[in-house]
N, C-alpha and C positions, 0 to 999 in steps of 0.2 A: 676140484673145487677150490676157489680162492678162500683163504682164511679171512675172517671179518677184520675190518680196519681197526687198528689200535689207536685209542684216544691219546692225544698229546696234551699233557696237563702243564699249564704254566702258572706259577704262583710266585708272588713277591714276598712271601713270608707271612704277611698279615692279611687274612681274608678281607676282601672288599668287593663291592659290586662290579661285576665284569672281570674279576680277577681270574676266574676259571674259564679257560678258553678251550673249546673242543674243535680240533681240526680233523676233518675226515680226509684221508688220503684215498683218492680214487684208484681203481686198479690200473696197473701199469699197462699202457698200450703202445704198440710200435707205431711210429708215424708212418703215414702212407708214403710209398716211394715217389720221389719227385723226378720229373723229367728235366734233363739238363737244359738250361735256358741258353738261347743263342745271344751272345753279347751284341748290344746295339750301339751303334756309333752316333755321336752327335757332332754338330758343327764345331763344338768346342773341344773335341777330342784331339789328342796329339797328332793323329793322322786322319784328317777328315776324308770322308768318302768322296768319290767323284761327283756324286749327286749334290753333296753339300757345297763343293767347290763351284759347281755349275750354278747353283742357286745364288751363292754369294756374288759370282761374276755378273749374273743377271741384275741383281739389285744395284750393284755399282754402276752398271751401264745405264740403268734407268735414272739414277740419282746424279750421275756425273756428266751426262750428255743430254743435250736438249733435243727432243724428238717432237715433231709436229706434223700436222697434215699439210698437203700442198696448198698454196695460196689460191691457185686458179688464175684465170684471165681477168685482171682488173681493168685493162684498157677498154673492155667492151662497154662498161658502164661508168667509167671514171678515168683516172690516170695513175700510172705506176710511178714509183719513187724516182725513176730516172728522167721523168719529164722536166724540161727546162723551166717550167713555170713554178717549180719549187725553189725557194731560197733557203739554203742551209747556213746555220751559224754554228761555230765551234768546229770540232773535229769529227768528220764522218768518213766512213769507208764505203765506197759505192761498189755494189755488185752488179750483176747483169740485170736484175730487176728490183733491187732493194738497196737501202742505205743503212749502215750500222753505226752506232755510237755507244760508248759507255761512259765517257767523261760527263760529270754533272753539268747541267745547264745547256747541253747541246740542244739545238732547236731547229725547227723547220717551219717556214711560213708560206702561205699561198693566198691569193686573192679569190674572193667568192662573191656571188650575187644571188639574190632570191627571185628576181623578176616579179616582186610583189606577191609571191605565193607564200602563204602561211605554212605550207607543208614542206617547204624546202629544208633539206638536211644533207649533211655529208657523213659518210661512214668511214672512219679511219681504220685502216687495216695494219696491224702491227703485231710483233711477237716479243716475248721476253719473259724472264723469270726474276722475281724480286725487283721489279721495275715500277716506279711511280712516274706518271706524266701529268703535266698540266696542259689542258687544251682550253685555250681562251679564244673567244670570238670578239672581234673589234669592229667598231664603226670606222667611217672614213677619216675621223680625226684622231684615231688611236684609242678612243675610250673603250673600256671593257663592257661588252653587252652581256656576256655569259662566261662562266668559268666552270670547267669540269675536271675533276681529278680522276685519272685512270690508273688502275692498280692491277698488276699481274699477280699470279699465284705466288705464294711464298716458297713453294717447292715444285720441282719438276713433275708435271703430270703428263706422261707420255701421250703424244698425239692430241693434246688439248687445243693447242693454237692452230692457226693464228687468231688473235683477238680482233673483234670488230666492235668499234664504239661509235654509235650513232649520235651526232651532234645536231640538234635542231638549230636552224639559223633564224635569228630575229630579222625582221624586215630590213633593218638598216645595216645588216652585216656586210662588211667589206673585206675582212681579212681574218684568217684563222692561224693561230700559232700553236705548235705542239712543242713543249719543252720537257726535257728529262730532269726529274727532281732528285733522284737517288744517286748515291756514290757507286762507282764502278765495281768495287770489290767489297761487298757487305761483310765478308768474313776475312778481309785482308788478303795480302799476297803471299802469305806463308802456307800453312797446311790447308787453309780455307780455300785455296785454289782448286781443290778437288771438286768443289761444288760449282755449279753454273754461275758465271759472272752476271752482274746486273747490266746486261747489254740489251738495248732496244734495236730491233730490226723494223724499219719503217718500209712497208710494202707499197703504200699509196692510199688512194681513197676511191670511194664509190659515191656517185651523185644520186640523190633521191629527191622526189617531190618537186622537180623543176629547178633544183639548185644548179648553178653554173659556176665554172671556174674562169677567172680572168684570162684574157688572151695573152697577157705578159706577166712576168713575175713581179712581185712588189719590189720597190726600190729599197736597197739596203740603207741603213743609217750612214750619214756622212762620217761619223766618228767611230773609231774601232778601239775597243778596250779588251785587254787580256789580263786575267787575274790568275795567279799561281799560288797555291798554298795547301793547307791541311784541312782539318775538319771544319773550322769556322768558315773557310772559303768555300767548301763544298756544301755547306748548309746542313751539316749533320745534326740531327735531333732538333731542328727548328720547330717541328710540329709535335715534339714530345712534351711530357709533363715532368716538372721538377721532382715530383714525388715518385716517379717511376723507378723500379728496382734496376740495379745495374744489369742483371742478366736479361731483363726485358729489352733494354736498349741495345745490348750486345747482340741479341738474337733477332730483334725486329727493328734495329736502328734504321735500316733501309726504308721501312714504312713510315718513319718519323722524319726522314730527311726531306728538305725542301729547298733546293738551290734557287728557285724562283723568288724566294723571300729572304735569301742571304744577301749580304752587303754587295757582292759583285753585280747581281741582277738588279738590285735596287739602284745602284749607281748607274748602271746602263740605262735604265728608264729615265732617271733624272737628268743625265748628261746627254741623252739622245744618241747613245752609242750602241753598236752591236757588241756582244759579249762572248768571249771564249774563255771557259774556265778549265783549268787543269788543277783539280783539287781532290785530295783523298785523305781520309782520316788517318792519323798516326804517322804521316809521312814527314820526313825531315830533309834538311839540306845535306848534311854530312852523314847522318845516321837516322834511322827511324826509331820510334818509341820502342822501348824494351829491346834494344839492339843486341843484348846478350842472349836473347832467345829469338833468333831470326826465323824460326819456324812459325812464329806468330804473325808478325807483320810482313816478313820477307826482307831480304837483304838490299833490294834495289831502292835507293832514295830518289828524290824528285829529279835531279839532273838526268838520271837514266830513264825514268818513267816519262818525263816531259818530252823526250824525243820520239814517243810512240804516237801513232794515230789512235789506237785503242790502248788504254792503260793496261788492260789484262791480256794483251796479245803482242808479244815482242816481234812478230813476223813482219809487221808493217810500220817501218819508220816514218815519222812525219816529215814531209818534204820541207826544205828550207826556202825562205824568201817567198812564201805564199804561192809556190808552184801548184800545178794541178796534181791531184793525188789519184793515181790509178788504183783500182780495186785490187789488182794482183799483178804479178810479174808479167803476165801474158799480154796486158794491154799496152799498145804502142802509144807514144805521145800523140795527142790530137784525137784519140778515139772518142767517139761521141758519148761513150759510157762514163767518161771521166767527169769529175765534179769539182768545181772551183770552190775551195774552202780556205778560210782564214787568210785573207790578204794581210799584208804587213800592218800590225797595229800601230796606232799613234801613241798609246800609253800601255805599259806593262806594269802591273802592281804585283809585288810578291809579298807573301806573308809566311816566311819560313824561319825556323830556329826554335820554335816552342818545343817540338818533339826531340830536337837535338839535346836540349838541356833539361827536359823533364822526363820522368819515368825511366831513368838510366842508372839508378843506384849510385850516383856520384861519378860515374864513368862518362864524363862529358868532354867535348872537344876543347882544346886550348883556344885562347883568343887568336893566336897566330894561325892555327889550322882552320878555324872557322872563317877568318878573314881571307885566307887563300881560296877556300871553297866558294865563298861568296863572289870573289873576284872572277874566278873561272866561270861561274854560272852567269854572271852579268856579262862577261865577254861573249859567252855563247849566244846571248840574246841579241846583241848588236851584230854579231857575225851572221846569225840566222836570218835576220830581217834586213840587214844592209840598208837601213834607213837612217840617214844622218840626223833627221828630226825626231827620232825615237826618244821617248822619255821613259825612264825606269824609276819607280818609287818603291823603296823597300819599307814596308810598314811593320810595326811590332806592337804587341800589347793586346788590347781588346779584352782584358781581364776585368774581374770585379772583386770587391773586398771579401765576398763569401767563398771564393775559390779555396782558400786554405782550409776552411771548415769542411768543405765537401771532399777535397783531395789535397793533402799537404804537399804532394809531389806534382802539382800541376799549377805552377805559377806562370801565367802567360807573359809576365813582364821580366821573368828571370833572364831570358836571352837578350833582352833589349840593349844592354850595354855592348854586347858583342856585335849585334846587328848595326848599332850606331857606329862603332869603331870601324867595322868592315866597310861601311858606306863612306865614312870620312876618308879612309885610306884610299878607296877606289877613286873618289873625286879628285884627291890630290894627285894621283897617278894618271888620271885621264881627264884633264880639265876641259876638254872640248865636248865630252859626253854629258848629257843632261841626266844626272842621277841624283836622287833625293832620298832623305830618310824622314819618316813620320812616325812619331810615337803616339799611339792611342792609349791614354792613361788607364791604369788599373785601380785608381784610387776612388772609384765611385762617381767621378764627374762625367763619365760616359755611360758605362753599364753600371747601374746603381742598385741592382738586386731587388728592385721593386717590380715584380711581375714580369721580369725580362729573361728568366732562365728556363730553358727547356729540359730535356732529359740528359742524364749523364754529365751534368755540369756545363752544358753548352747553351748558347743563347737561343732564345725562341725568336719569333717574328719581331717582337718589340725590341729585344736586345740587338738584333741585327740592324734594325732601323736606326737605333741609337748610334751604332758604329757608322752607318752610312751618313747620318746627320753630321757627325764629326768630320768625316773624310771629304764630303762633297765640297764645301767652300774652300778647303785647302787644295784640293785637286783643281778646282776651277782657277784658283790663283796661280798655281804652277803652270797649268796648260793655257791659260788665257781664254778659257771657255766661259 
């Protein structure tokens, strides 16, 4: 038998309420025997199991590669992207049955008719991830009858695509234009490359409700404009809000970008010119933004990226002198699957230097090194197009007084003395070439901070229109347009 438990008495010396405490000790019992537990592994253990490795590999495959269903036969009820009645502007890569583009403002146009039917419509067939497109329906005079914004998913959803967008055609519809709004690399060309690029694949269209496609392709504009630059040129954050948090614009900036309402596209419409844009946020001439951390933006600056058909794919160099661009190495010259793209432009506008001299922690190029890089890039433009009448305009600025308040290390006019000196030196060394410099002031006379700023300190539609207002008369004067 167990002896009765002994009371434990606690006292502080002077009796008080609750001073006497009785603790009863239960009989001592042996704990039940425990079975040895088998150690469990997790994916975070030092040596992950084969099952964890396979699961991780499957997730990476789903996130880093684009998977979608087959398109099917489009020609039965419409026409595939290889049809000669499509007119492509910008840089496109043609495949056996589709055309791909990732540079912003790349566009495709085709003529349509309704036959007087109110049910007429075209269904656009396309693919992409983190892609925004502007589909506009025009009348015979070029007026916009309807506009639709098409948006792809933000993340890869296996076997979701291709996407089909039905566009009702107003009775007076004569032409449809599809233009890419988003930047090619939403998460830049550094570590962000592991995610799918913002690349649109255009497969063609399907006709519905009595709609017809013109027998011939629309005539391209007589003037040709090419614009090369960084975020402002690409239309980054044009549709964003000034009050938006930085992380929101960093993660969803592609959904706020709108090249169709950036100054290059606005100038194209006002000047009656086709537009080819090579623009990407954070890109520079000699170095990209935050060059000391190349894993963020990537080491390749614009002179390297400019030579590509697709910004995010180095396998396909852009042909010089407006040659035909085959889709791959296996197509022989003259193959009907080739596509004529980007004839020699009449005017090239560059806006480079801002990222070379901002966001660098003081490690910026010297005036001499920037001048040498600018001269080499300008030479490459004249050599590429071999057009003695080519005009090149280097622009700089486009800032506003509020920039310093938003980001002290983002002064868009900081590089302008270097851009000016580089242009002056080039003109002196090449007097027969038509090269000009234009400063877009940052003092509030152009972008005045009154309802003209989008997300992440970039210009919205109004701010971009203000820049186009400033540039248009000066370009007309230089070009005689």
